[in-house]
PDB file of N, CA, C and O in Angstrom:
ATOM      1  N   UNK A   1       7.471  79.742 -48.929  1.00  0.00           N
ATOM      2  CA  UNK A   1       7.249  78.322 -48.671  1.00  0.00           C
ATOM      3  C   UNK A   1       7.959  77.487 -49.741  1.00  0.00           C
ATOM      4  O   UNK A   1       7.978  77.854 -50.916  1.00  0.00           O
ATOM      5  N   UNK A   2       8.538  76.364 -49.322  1.00  0.00           N
ATOM      6  CA  UNK A   2       9.257  75.497 -50.249  1.00  0.00           C
ATOM      7  C   UNK A   2       8.288  74.669 -51.079  1.00  0.00           C
ATOM      8  O   UNK A   2       7.156  74.407 -50.671  1.00  0.00           O
ATOM      9  N   UNK A   3       8.759  74.263 -52.253  1.00  0.00           N
ATOM     10  CA  UNK A   3       7.953  73.419 -53.131  1.00  0.00           C
ATOM     11  C   UNK A   3       8.671  72.102 -53.372  1.00  0.00           C
ATOM     12  O   UNK A   3       9.894  72.019 -53.255  1.00  0.00           O
ATOM     13  N   UNK A   4       7.915  71.093 -53.702  1.00  0.00           N
ATOM     14  CA  UNK A   4       8.474  69.788 -54.047  1.00  0.00           C
ATOM     15  C   UNK A   4       7.719  69.238 -55.245  1.00  0.00           C
ATOM     16  O   UNK A   4       6.543  69.541 -55.448  1.00  0.00           O
ATOM     17  N   UNK A   5       8.408  68.427 -56.034  1.00  0.00           N
ATOM     18  CA  UNK A   5       7.793  67.807 -57.202  1.00  0.00           C
ATOM     19  C   UNK A   5       7.141  66.487 -56.779  1.00  0.00           C
ATOM     20  O   UNK A   5       7.755  65.677 -56.085  1.00  0.00           O
ATOM     21  N   UNK A   6       5.911  66.286 -57.199  1.00  0.00           N
ATOM     22  CA  UNK A   6       5.195  65.051 -56.876  1.00  0.00           C
ATOM     23  C   UNK A   6       5.900  63.869 -57.543  1.00  0.00           C
ATOM     24  O   UNK A   6       6.301  63.961 -58.703  1.00  0.00           O
ATOM     25  N   UNK A   7       6.052  62.761 -56.815  1.00  0.00           N
ATOM     26  CA  UNK A   7       6.771  61.601 -57.336  1.00  0.00           C
ATOM     27  C   UNK A   7       5.971  60.836 -58.377  1.00  0.00           C
ATOM     28  O   UNK A   7       6.541  60.040 -59.123  1.00  0.00           O
ATOM     29  N   UNK A   8       4.659  61.058 -58.444  1.00  0.00           N
ATOM     30  CA  UNK A   8       3.824  60.320 -59.383  1.00  0.00           C
ATOM     31  C   UNK A   8       3.535  61.134 -60.639  1.00  0.00           C
ATOM     32  O   UNK A   8       3.850  60.699 -61.747  1.00  0.00           O
ATOM     33  N   UNK A   9       2.936  62.321 -60.474  1.00  0.00           N
ATOM     34  CA  UNK A   9       2.512  63.086 -61.654  1.00  0.00           C
ATOM     35  C   UNK A   9       3.479  64.195 -62.035  1.00  0.00           C
ATOM     36  O   UNK A   9       3.404  64.707 -63.152  1.00  0.00           O
ATOM     37  N   UNK A  10       4.383  64.580 -61.147  1.00  0.00           N
ATOM     38  CA  UNK A  10       5.384  65.585 -61.494  1.00  0.00           C
ATOM     39  C   UNK A  10       4.960  67.022 -61.255  1.00  0.00           C
ATOM     40  O   UNK A  10       5.699  67.942 -61.606  1.00  0.00           O
ATOM     41  N   UNK A  11       3.785  67.244 -60.665  1.00  0.00           N
ATOM     42  CA  UNK A  11       3.343  68.608 -60.372  1.00  0.00           C
ATOM     43  C   UNK A  11       4.078  69.157 -59.153  1.00  0.00           C
ATOM     44  O   UNK A  11       4.435  68.411 -58.241  1.00  0.00           O
ATOM     45  N   UNK A  12       4.298  70.471 -59.148  1.00  0.00           N
ATOM     46  CA  UNK A  12       4.908  71.110 -57.978  1.00  0.00           C
ATOM     47  C   UNK A  12       3.816  71.413 -56.956  1.00  0.00           C
ATOM     48  O   UNK A  12       2.723  71.845 -57.320  1.00  0.00           O
ATOM     49  N   UNK A  13       4.112  71.186 -55.681  1.00  0.00           N
ATOM     50  CA  UNK A  13       3.148  71.498 -54.626  1.00  0.00           C
ATOM     51  C   UNK A  13       3.880  72.096 -53.438  1.00  0.00           C
ATOM     52  O   UNK A  13       5.076  71.869 -53.258  1.00  0.00           O
ATOM     53  N   UNK A  14       3.153  72.866 -52.623  1.00  0.00           N
ATOM     54  CA  UNK A  14       3.747  73.492 -51.441  1.00  0.00           C
ATOM     55  C   UNK A  14       4.033  72.431 -50.388  1.00  0.00           C
ATOM     56  O   UNK A  14       3.207  71.557 -50.125  1.00  0.00           O
ATOM     57  N   UNK A  15       5.192  72.522 -49.805  1.00  0.00           N
ATOM     58  CA  UNK A  15       5.641  71.514 -48.849  1.00  0.00           C
ATOM     59  C   UNK A  15       5.212  71.913 -47.439  1.00  0.00           C
ATOM     60  O   UNK A  15       5.908  72.670 -46.762  1.00  0.00           O
ATOM     61  N   UNK A  16       4.059  71.399 -46.999  1.00  0.00           N
ATOM     62  CA  UNK A  16       3.581  71.685 -45.648  1.00  0.00           C
ATOM     63  C   UNK A  16       4.179  70.708 -44.648  1.00  0.00           C
ATOM     64  O   UNK A  16       4.444  71.065 -43.500  1.00  0.00           O
ATOM     65  N   UNK A  17       4.389  69.479 -45.088  1.00  0.00           N
ATOM     66  CA  UNK A  17       4.976  68.437 -44.241  1.00  0.00           C
ATOM     67  C   UNK A  17       6.263  67.959 -44.920  1.00  0.00           C
ATOM     68  O   UNK A  17       6.216  67.562 -46.084  1.00  0.00           O
ATOM     69  N   UNK A  18       7.406  67.983 -44.237  1.00  0.00           N
ATOM     70  CA  UNK A  18       8.680  67.613 -44.883  1.00  0.00           C
ATOM     71  C   UNK A  18       8.733  66.173 -45.391  1.00  0.00           C
ATOM     72  O   UNK A  18       9.564  65.849 -46.239  1.00  0.00           O
ATOM     73  N   UNK A  19       7.854  65.305 -44.882  1.00  0.00           N
ATOM     74  CA  UNK A  19       7.845  63.906 -45.322  1.00  0.00           C
ATOM     75  C   UNK A  19       6.908  63.653 -46.495  1.00  0.00           C
ATOM     76  O   UNK A  19       6.826  62.529 -46.991  1.00  0.00           O
ATOM     77  N   UNK A  20       6.208  64.675 -46.937  1.00  0.00           N
ATOM     78  CA  UNK A  20       5.206  64.515 -47.981  1.00  0.00           C
ATOM     79  C   UNK A  20       5.870  64.307 -49.344  1.00  0.00           C
ATOM     80  O   UNK A  20       6.737  65.088 -49.736  1.00  0.00           O
ATOM     81  N   UNK A  21       5.468  63.256 -50.070  1.00  0.00           N
ATOM     82  CA  UNK A  21       6.056  62.949 -51.379  1.00  0.00           C
ATOM     83  C   UNK A  21       5.082  63.170 -52.532  1.00  0.00           C
ATOM     84  O   UNK A  21       5.506  63.299 -53.681  1.00  0.00           O
ATOM     85  N   UNK A  22       3.769  63.215 -52.236  1.00  0.00           N
ATOM     86  CA  UNK A  22       2.761  63.278 -53.287  1.00  0.00           C
ATOM     87  C   UNK A  22       1.899  64.521 -53.120  1.00  0.00           C
ATOM     88  O   UNK A  22       1.685  64.988 -52.002  1.00  0.00           O
ATOM     89  N   UNK A  23       1.402  65.058 -54.237  1.00  0.00           N
ATOM     90  CA  UNK A  23       0.655  66.317 -54.183  1.00  0.00           C
ATOM     91  C   UNK A  23      -0.773  66.132 -53.665  1.00  0.00           C
ATOM     92  O   UNK A  23      -1.349  67.066 -53.109  1.00  0.00           O
ATOM     93  N   UNK A  24      -1.350  64.941 -53.840  1.00  0.00           N
ATOM     94  CA  UNK A  24      -2.736  64.731 -53.403  1.00  0.00           C
ATOM     95  C   UNK A  24      -2.948  63.264 -53.030  1.00  0.00           C
ATOM     96  O   UNK A  24      -2.065  62.427 -53.221  1.00  0.00           O
ATOM     97  N   UNK A  25      -4.123  62.971 -52.501  1.00  0.00           N
ATOM     98  CA  UNK A  25      -4.439  61.602 -52.077  1.00  0.00           C
ATOM     99  C   UNK A  25      -4.502  60.642 -53.256  1.00  0.00           C
ATOM    100  O   UNK A  25      -4.161  59.466 -53.127  1.00  0.00           O
ATOM    101  N   UNK A  26      -4.942  61.148 -54.409  1.00  0.00           N
ATOM    102  CA  UNK A  26      -5.035  60.296 -55.601  1.00  0.00           C
ATOM    103  C   UNK A  26      -3.651  59.793 -55.992  1.00  0.00           C
ATOM    104  O   UNK A  26      -3.474  58.607 -56.272  1.00  0.00           O
ATOM    105  N   UNK A  27      -2.670  60.691 -56.012  1.00  0.00           N
ATOM    106  CA  UNK A  27      -1.299  60.302 -56.351  1.00  0.00           C
ATOM    107  C   UNK A  27      -0.764  59.296 -55.340  1.00  0.00           C
ATOM    108  O   UNK A  27      -0.095  58.331 -55.712  1.00  0.00           O
ATOM    109  N   UNK A  28      -1.055  59.519 -54.074  1.00  0.00           N
ATOM    110  CA  UNK A  28      -0.576  58.614 -53.027  1.00  0.00           C
ATOM    111  C   UNK A  28      -1.173  57.225 -53.211  1.00  0.00           C
ATOM    112  O   UNK A  28      -0.488  56.213 -53.057  1.00  0.00           O
ATOM    113  N   UNK A  29      -2.468  57.194 -53.546  1.00  0.00           N
ATOM    114  CA  UNK A  29      -3.156  55.923 -53.745  1.00  0.00           C
ATOM    115  C   UNK A  29      -2.535  55.151 -54.910  1.00  0.00           C
ATOM    116  O   UNK A  29      -2.288  53.949 -54.807  1.00  0.00           O
ATOM    117  N   UNK A  30      -2.286  55.852 -56.019  1.00  0.00           N
ATOM    118  CA  UNK A  30      -1.737  55.180 -57.195  1.00  0.00           C
ATOM    119  C   UNK A  30      -0.279  54.794 -57.010  1.00  0.00           C
ATOM    120  O   UNK A  30       0.183  53.829 -57.618  1.00  0.00           O
ATOM    121  N   UNK A  31       0.454  55.528 -56.182  1.00  0.00           N
ATOM    122  CA  UNK A  31       1.860  55.197 -55.936  1.00  0.00           C
ATOM    123  C   UNK A  31       1.984  53.912 -55.131  1.00  0.00           C
ATOM    124  O   UNK A  31       2.955  53.170 -55.286  1.00  0.00           O
ATOM    125  N   UNK A  32       1.015  53.647 -54.281  1.00  0.00           N
ATOM    126  CA  UNK A  32       1.090  52.456 -53.438  1.00  0.00           C
ATOM    127  C   UNK A  32       0.482  51.234 -54.111  1.00  0.00           C
ATOM    128  O   UNK A  32       0.669  50.115 -53.633  1.00  0.00           O
ATOM    129  N   UNK A  33      -0.240  51.424 -55.209  1.00  0.00           N
ATOM    130  CA  UNK A  33      -0.888  50.317 -55.903  1.00  0.00           C
ATOM    131  C   UNK A  33      -0.183  50.079 -57.238  1.00  0.00           C
ATOM    132  O   UNK A  33      -0.293  50.909 -58.141  1.00  0.00           O
ATOM    133  N   UNK A  34       0.531  48.973 -57.379  1.00  0.00           N
ATOM    134  CA  UNK A  34       1.347  48.709 -58.572  1.00  0.00           C
ATOM    135  C   UNK A  34       0.512  48.613 -59.847  1.00  0.00           C
ATOM    136  O   UNK A  34       0.907  49.143 -60.885  1.00  0.00           O
ATOM    137  N   UNK A  35      -0.642  47.940 -59.778  1.00  0.00           N
ATOM    138  CA  UNK A  35      -1.466  47.781 -60.980  1.00  0.00           C
ATOM    139  C   UNK A  35      -2.041  49.120 -61.424  1.00  0.00           C
ATOM    140  O   UNK A  35      -2.103  49.419 -62.616  1.00  0.00           O
ATOM    141  N   UNK A  36      -2.457  49.914 -60.457  1.00  0.00           N
ATOM    142  CA  UNK A  36      -3.070  51.199 -60.777  1.00  0.00           C
ATOM    143  C   UNK A  36      -2.053  52.184 -61.333  1.00  0.00           C
ATOM    144  O   UNK A  36      -2.420  53.110 -62.056  1.00  0.00           O
ATOM    145  N   UNK A  37      -0.761  51.993 -61.001  1.00  0.00           N
ATOM    146  CA  UNK A  37       0.278  52.887 -61.509  1.00  0.00           C
ATOM    147  C   UNK A  37       0.287  52.901 -63.030  1.00  0.00           C
ATOM    148  O   UNK A  37       0.521  53.942 -63.644  1.00  0.00           O
ATOM    149  N   UNK A  38       0.032  51.737 -63.641  1.00  0.00           N
ATOM    150  CA  UNK A  38       0.082  51.625 -65.093  1.00  0.00           C
ATOM    151  C   UNK A  38      -1.069  52.335 -65.786  1.00  0.00           C
ATOM    152  O   UNK A  38      -0.961  52.696 -66.958  1.00  0.00           O
ATOM    153  N   UNK A  39      -2.154  52.537 -65.083  1.00  0.00           N
ATOM    154  CA  UNK A  39      -3.283  53.230 -65.720  1.00  0.00           C
ATOM    155  C   UNK A  39      -3.629  54.517 -64.965  1.00  0.00           C
ATOM    156  O   UNK A  39      -4.796  54.887 -64.840  1.00  0.00           O
ATOM    157  N   UNK A  40      -2.604  55.177 -64.476  1.00  0.00           N
ATOM    158  CA  UNK A  40      -2.778  56.403 -63.705  1.00  0.00           C
ATOM    159  C   UNK A  40      -3.399  57.505 -64.558  1.00  0.00           C
ATOM    160  O   UNK A  40      -2.996  57.705 -65.704  1.00  0.00           O
ATOM    161  N   UNK A  41      -4.351  58.200 -64.021  1.00  0.00           N
ATOM    162  CA  UNK A  41      -4.953  59.333 -64.713  1.00  0.00           C
ATOM    163  C   UNK A  41      -4.545  60.596 -63.981  1.00  0.00           C
ATOM    164  O   UNK A  41      -4.816  60.753 -62.790  1.00  0.00           O
ATOM    165  N   UNK A  42      -3.894  61.493 -64.699  1.00  0.00           N
ATOM    166  CA  UNK A  42      -3.443  62.735 -64.093  1.00  0.00           C
ATOM    167  C   UNK A  42      -4.670  63.593 -63.785  1.00  0.00           C
ATOM    168  O   UNK A  42      -5.461  63.910 -64.673  1.00  0.00           O
ATOM    169  N   UNK A  43      -4.808  63.953 -62.544  1.00  0.00           N
ATOM    170  CA  UNK A  43      -6.024  64.624 -62.076  1.00  0.00           C
ATOM    171  C   UNK A  43      -6.210  66.001 -62.700  1.00  0.00           C
ATOM    172  O   UNK A  43      -7.306  66.345 -63.141  1.00  0.00           O
ATOM    173  N   UNK A  44      -5.149  66.777 -62.735  1.00  0.00           N
ATOM    174  CA  UNK A  44      -5.320  68.172 -63.109  1.00  0.00           C
ATOM    175  C   UNK A  44      -5.467  68.389 -64.619  1.00  0.00           C
ATOM    176  O   UNK A  44      -6.266  69.220 -65.050  1.00  0.00           O
ATOM    177  N   UNK A  45      -4.701  67.647 -65.419  1.00  0.00           N
ATOM    178  CA  UNK A  45      -4.739  67.870 -66.869  1.00  0.00           C
ATOM    179  C   UNK A  45      -5.612  66.877 -67.616  1.00  0.00           C
ATOM    180  O   UNK A  45      -5.846  67.030 -68.815  1.00  0.00           O
ATOM    181  N   UNK A  46      -6.095  65.862 -66.913  1.00  0.00           N
ATOM    182  CA  UNK A  46      -6.940  64.830 -67.506  1.00  0.00           C
ATOM    183  C   UNK A  46      -6.276  64.164 -68.705  1.00  0.00           C
ATOM    184  O   UNK A  46      -6.913  63.950 -69.737  1.00  0.00           O
ATOM    185  N   UNK A  47      -5.002  63.841 -68.565  1.00  0.00           N
ATOM    186  CA  UNK A  47      -4.282  63.143 -69.625  1.00  0.00           C
ATOM    187  C   UNK A  47      -4.076  61.710 -69.168  1.00  0.00           C
ATOM    188  O   UNK A  47      -3.573  61.463 -68.072  1.00  0.00           O
ATOM    189  N   UNK A  48      -4.463  60.778 -70.004  1.00  0.00           N
ATOM    190  CA  UNK A  48      -4.325  59.368 -69.676  1.00  0.00           C
ATOM    191  C   UNK A  48      -2.893  58.948 -69.971  1.00  0.00           C
ATOM    192  O   UNK A  48      -2.440  59.056 -71.110  1.00  0.00           O
ATOM    193  N   UNK A  49      -2.168  58.464 -68.947  1.00  0.00           N
ATOM    194  CA  UNK A  49      -0.749  58.170 -69.128  1.00  0.00           C
ATOM    195  C   UNK A  49      -0.418  56.733 -68.733  1.00  0.00           C
ATOM    196  O   UNK A  49       0.149  56.524 -67.660  1.00  0.00           O
ATOM    197  N   UNK A  50      -0.742  55.745 -69.543  1.00  0.00           N
ATOM    198  CA  UNK A  50      -0.331  54.393 -69.179  1.00  0.00           C
ATOM    199  C   UNK A  50       1.152  54.199 -69.456  1.00  0.00           C
ATOM    200  O   UNK A  50       1.660  54.714 -70.452  1.00  0.00           O
ATOM    201  N   UNK A  51       1.850  53.475 -68.608  1.00  0.00           N
ATOM    202  CA  UNK A  51       3.262  53.223 -68.876  1.00  0.00           C
ATOM    203  C   UNK A  51       3.394  52.169 -69.972  1.00  0.00           C
ATOM    204  O   UNK A  51       4.338  52.211 -70.761  1.00  0.00           O
ATOM    205  N   UNK A  52       2.457  51.227 -70.027  1.00  0.00           N
ATOM    206  CA  UNK A  52       2.457  50.213 -71.080  1.00  0.00           C
ATOM    207  C   UNK A  52       1.029  50.098 -71.578  1.00  0.00           C
ATOM    208  O   UNK A  52       0.092  50.032 -70.782  1.00  0.00           O
ATOM    209  N   UNK A  53       0.862  50.075 -72.892  1.00  0.00           N
ATOM    210  CA  UNK A  53      -0.479  49.942 -73.465  1.00  0.00           C
ATOM    211  C   UNK A  53      -0.467  48.793 -74.460  1.00  0.00           C
ATOM    212  O   UNK A  53       0.541  48.544 -75.120  1.00  0.00           O
ATOM    213  N   UNK A  54      -1.583  48.097 -74.564  1.00  0.00           N
ATOM    214  CA  UNK A  54      -1.640  46.976 -75.495  1.00  0.00           C
ATOM    215  C   UNK A  54      -1.855  47.525 -76.901  1.00  0.00           C
ATOM    216  O   UNK A  54      -2.967  47.903 -77.270  1.00  0.00           O
ATOM    217  N   UNK A  55      -0.788  47.565 -77.669  1.00  0.00           N
ATOM    218  CA  UNK A  55      -0.845  48.182 -78.993  1.00  0.00           C
ATOM    219  C   UNK A  55      -1.616  47.336 -79.998  1.00  0.00           C
ATOM    220  O   UNK A  55      -1.988  47.840 -81.058  1.00  0.00           O
ATOM    221  N   UNK A  56      -1.865  46.065 -79.695  1.00  0.00           N
ATOM    222  CA  UNK A  56      -2.552  45.204 -80.660  1.00  0.00           C
ATOM    223  C   UNK A  56      -3.977  45.674 -80.899  1.00  0.00           C
ATOM    224  O   UNK A  56      -4.552  45.397 -81.952  1.00  0.00           O
ATOM    225  N   UNK A  57      -4.546  46.370 -79.948  1.00  0.00           N
ATOM    226  CA  UNK A  57      -5.912  46.859 -80.119  1.00  0.00           C
ATOM    227  C   UNK A  57      -5.975  48.010 -81.109  1.00  0.00           C
ATOM    228  O   UNK A  57      -7.019  48.244 -81.719  1.00  0.00           O
ATOM    229  N   UNK A  58      -4.873  48.731 -81.278  1.00  0.00           N
ATOM    230  CA  UNK A  58      -4.922  49.976 -82.022  1.00  0.00           C
ATOM    231  C   UNK A  58      -4.157  49.975 -83.341  1.00  0.00           C
ATOM    232  O   UNK A  58      -4.460  50.768 -84.233  1.00  0.00           O
ATOM    233  N   UNK A  59      -3.172  49.094 -83.473  1.00  0.00           N
ATOM    234  CA  UNK A  59      -2.319  49.173 -84.653  1.00  0.00           C
ATOM    235  C   UNK A  59      -2.169  47.820 -85.308  1.00  0.00           C
ATOM    236  O   UNK A  59      -2.574  46.800 -84.751  1.00  0.00           O
ATOM    237  N   UNK A  60      -1.584  47.814 -86.495  1.00  0.00           N
ATOM    238  CA  UNK A  60      -1.356  46.562 -87.211  1.00  0.00           C
ATOM    239  C   UNK A  60      -0.203  45.801 -86.575  1.00  0.00           C
ATOM    240  O   UNK A  60       0.561  46.352 -85.782  1.00  0.00           O
ATOM    241  N   UNK A  61      -0.089  44.532 -86.933  1.00  0.00           N
ATOM    242  CA  UNK A  61       0.940  43.699 -86.306  1.00  0.00           C
ATOM    243  C   UNK A  61       2.351  44.176 -86.643  1.00  0.00           C
ATOM    244  O   UNK A  61       3.246  44.051 -85.807  1.00  0.00           O
ATOM    245  N   UNK A  62       2.577  44.718 -87.839  1.00  0.00           N
ATOM    246  CA  UNK A  62       3.913  45.219 -88.194  1.00  0.00           C
ATOM    247  C   UNK A  62       4.286  46.395 -87.294  1.00  0.00           C
ATOM    248  O   UNK A  62       5.435  46.520 -86.869  1.00  0.00           O
ATOM    249  N   UNK A  63       3.321  47.246 -87.010  1.00  0.00           N
ATOM    250  CA  UNK A  63       3.570  48.373 -86.107  1.00  0.00           C
ATOM    251  C   UNK A  63       3.953  47.872 -84.717  1.00  0.00           C
ATOM    252  O   UNK A  63       4.808  48.456 -84.050  1.00  0.00           O
ATOM    253  N   UNK A  64       3.312  46.784 -84.289  1.00  0.00           N
ATOM    254  CA  UNK A  64       3.640  46.219 -82.976  1.00  0.00           C
ATOM    255  C   UNK A  64       5.069  45.720 -82.926  1.00  0.00           C
ATOM    256  O   UNK A  64       5.773  45.924 -81.937  1.00  0.00           O
ATOM    257  N   UNK A  65       5.495  45.066 -83.994  1.00  0.00           N
ATOM    258  CA  UNK A  65       6.863  44.544 -84.036  1.00  0.00           C
ATOM    259  C   UNK A  65       7.853  45.700 -83.965  1.00  0.00           C
ATOM    260  O   UNK A  65       8.828  45.646 -83.216  1.00  0.00           O
ATOM    261  N   UNK A  66       7.598  46.750 -84.751  1.00  0.00           N
ATOM    262  CA  UNK A  66       8.476  47.928 -84.729  1.00  0.00           C
ATOM    263  C   UNK A  66       8.471  48.573 -83.346  1.00  0.00           C
ATOM    264  O   UNK A  66       9.513  48.991 -82.841  1.00  0.00           O
ATOM    265  N   UNK A  67       7.300  48.648 -82.746  1.00  0.00           N
ATOM    266  CA  UNK A  67       7.170  49.304 -81.443  1.00  0.00           C
ATOM    267  C   UNK A  67       7.946  48.553 -80.363  1.00  0.00           C
ATOM    268  O   UNK A  67       8.529  49.165 -79.468  1.00  0.00           O
ATOM    269  N   UNK A  68       7.947  47.231 -80.452  1.00  0.00           N
ATOM    270  CA  UNK A  68       8.685  46.449 -79.455  1.00  0.00           C
ATOM    271  C   UNK A  68      10.188  46.652 -79.601  1.00  0.00           C
ATOM    272  O   UNK A  68      10.926  46.653 -78.616  1.00  0.00           O
ATOM    273  N   UNK A  69      10.633  46.824 -80.859  1.00  0.00           N
ATOM    274  CA  UNK A  69      12.068  46.985 -81.098  1.00  0.00           C
ATOM    275  C   UNK A  69      12.540  48.398 -80.777  1.00  0.00           C
ATOM    276  O   UNK A  69      13.639  48.588 -80.255  1.00  0.00           O
ATOM    277  N   UNK A  70      11.713  49.381 -81.087  1.00  0.00           N
ATOM    278  CA  UNK A  70      12.150  50.772 -80.974  1.00  0.00           C
ATOM    279  C   UNK A  70      11.230  51.549 -80.027  1.00  0.00           C
ATOM    280  O   UNK A  70      10.082  51.818 -80.382  1.00  0.00           O
ATOM    281  N   UNK A  71      11.704  51.916 -78.834  1.00  0.00           N
ATOM    282  CA  UNK A  71      10.849  52.632 -77.879  1.00  0.00           C
ATOM    283  C   UNK A  71      10.382  53.997 -78.376  1.00  0.00           C
ATOM    284  O   UNK A  71       9.286  54.437 -78.030  1.00  0.00           O
ATOM    285  N   UNK A  72      11.202  54.672 -79.184  1.00  0.00           N
ATOM    286  CA  UNK A  72      10.797  55.983 -79.709  1.00  0.00           C
ATOM    287  C   UNK A  72       9.588  55.837 -80.625  1.00  0.00           C
ATOM    288  O   UNK A  72       8.694  56.683 -80.620  1.00  0.00           O
ATOM    289  N   UNK A  73       9.563  54.770 -81.405  1.00  0.00           N
ATOM    290  CA  UNK A  73       8.437  54.515 -82.300  1.00  0.00           C
ATOM    291  C   UNK A  73       7.177  54.266 -81.476  1.00  0.00           C
ATOM    292  O   UNK A  73       6.101  54.763 -81.811  1.00  0.00           O
ATOM    293  N   UNK A  74       7.314  53.493 -80.392  1.00  0.00           N
ATOM    294  CA  UNK A  74       6.170  53.215 -79.521  1.00  0.00           C
ATOM    295  C   UNK A  74       5.647  54.501 -78.904  1.00  0.00           C
ATOM    296  O   UNK A  74       4.438  54.688 -78.769  1.00  0.00           O
ATOM    297  N   UNK A  75       6.560  55.383 -78.531  1.00  0.00           N
ATOM    298  CA  UNK A  75       6.182  56.665 -77.941  1.00  0.00           C
ATOM    299  C   UNK A  75       5.326  57.467 -78.922  1.00  0.00           C
ATOM    300  O   UNK A  75       4.343  58.098 -78.532  1.00  0.00           O
ATOM    301  N   UNK A  76       5.714  57.434 -80.204  1.00  0.00           N
ATOM    302  CA  UNK A  76       4.961  58.136 -81.245  1.00  0.00           C
ATOM    303  C   UNK A  76       3.559  57.576 -81.399  1.00  0.00           C
ATOM    304  O   UNK A  76       2.594  58.326 -81.539  1.00  0.00           O
ATOM    305  N   UNK A  77       3.450  56.244 -81.372  1.00  0.00           N
ATOM    306  CA  UNK A  77       2.136  55.606 -81.478  1.00  0.00           C
ATOM    307  C   UNK A  77       1.278  55.989 -80.278  1.00  0.00           C
ATOM    308  O   UNK A  77       0.096  56.299 -80.423  1.00  0.00           O
ATOM    309  N   UNK A  78       1.885  55.965 -79.086  1.00  0.00           N
ATOM    310  CA  UNK A  78       1.130  56.301 -77.879  1.00  0.00           C
ATOM    311  C   UNK A  78       0.591  57.720 -77.937  1.00  0.00           C
ATOM    312  O   UNK A  78      -0.553  57.970 -77.558  1.00  0.00           O
ATOM    313  N   UNK A  79       1.418  58.658 -78.414  1.00  0.00           N
ATOM    314  CA  UNK A  79       0.955  60.049 -78.519  1.00  0.00           C
ATOM    315  C   UNK A  79      -0.251  60.129 -79.442  1.00  0.00           C
ATOM    316  O   UNK A  79      -1.220  60.830 -79.151  1.00  0.00           O
ATOM    317  N   UNK A  80      -0.186  59.406 -80.561  1.00  0.00           N
ATOM    318  CA  UNK A  80      -1.283  59.400 -81.531  1.00  0.00           C
ATOM    319  C   UNK A  80      -2.551  58.806 -80.906  1.00  0.00           C
ATOM    320  O   UNK A  80      -3.643  59.349 -81.070  1.00  0.00           O
ATOM    321  N   UNK A  81      -2.399  57.694 -80.193  1.00  0.00           N
ATOM    322  CA  UNK A  81      -3.546  57.038 -79.559  1.00  0.00           C
ATOM    323  C   UNK A  81      -4.134  57.923 -78.463  1.00  0.00           C
ATOM    324  O   UNK A  81      -5.352  58.070 -78.360  1.00  0.00           O
ATOM    325  N   UNK A  82      -3.261  58.509 -77.646  1.00  0.00           N
ATOM    326  CA  UNK A  82      -3.731  59.307 -76.515  1.00  0.00           C
ATOM    327  C   UNK A  82      -4.435  60.570 -76.981  1.00  0.00           C
ATOM    328  O   UNK A  82      -5.424  60.991 -76.381  1.00  0.00           O
ATOM    329  N   UNK A  83      -3.932  61.176 -78.047  1.00  0.00           N
ATOM    330  CA  UNK A  83      -4.587  62.367 -78.592  1.00  0.00           C
ATOM    331  C   UNK A  83      -5.989  62.007 -79.059  1.00  0.00           C
ATOM    332  O   UNK A  83      -6.923  62.795 -78.907  1.00  0.00           O
ATOM    333  N   UNK A  84      -6.132  60.828 -79.621  1.00  0.00           N
ATOM    334  CA  UNK A  84      -7.424  60.354 -80.095  1.00  0.00           C
ATOM    335  C   UNK A  84      -8.369  60.110 -78.916  1.00  0.00           C
ATOM    336  O   UNK A  84      -9.564  60.388 -79.020  1.00  0.00           O
ATOM    337  N   UNK A  85      -7.853  59.594 -77.799  1.00  0.00           N
ATOM    338  CA  UNK A  85      -8.689  59.297 -76.632  1.00  0.00           C
ATOM    339  C   UNK A  85      -9.143  60.554 -75.905  1.00  0.00           C
ATOM    340  O   UNK A  85     -10.230  60.573 -75.328  1.00  0.00           O
ATOM    341  N   UNK A  86      -8.333  61.597 -75.924  1.00  0.00           N
ATOM    342  CA  UNK A  86      -8.664  62.819 -75.190  1.00  0.00           C
ATOM    343  C   UNK A  86      -9.875  63.507 -75.811  1.00  0.00           C
ATOM    344  O   UNK A  86     -10.745  63.993 -75.088  1.00  0.00           O
ATOM    345  N   UNK A  87      -9.945  63.556 -77.136  1.00  0.00           N
ATOM    346  CA  UNK A  87     -11.044  64.243 -77.822  1.00  0.00           C
ATOM    347  C   UNK A  87     -12.116  63.312 -78.220  1.00  0.00           C
ATOM    348  O   UNK A  87     -13.112  63.733 -78.808  1.00  0.00           O
TER     349      UNK A  87
END
């Protein structure tokens, strides 16, 4: 059986219907809802993956300025924040 990568969470799933783009109903729901896309919760791994997070709640203002200028720096902050939220 062929597999396809889910367009939302990236998991591989068996392709029962050739038109199917998402692995589950949750992914389909979040793909069609723009606001929910930003706060999507991956069902299987329980990792919170916001595309944009309000850094002012978590870091100092200098960190925010750096984060806006440098996406790699923001990525590092997000990893730190997300690790804290998981545990």
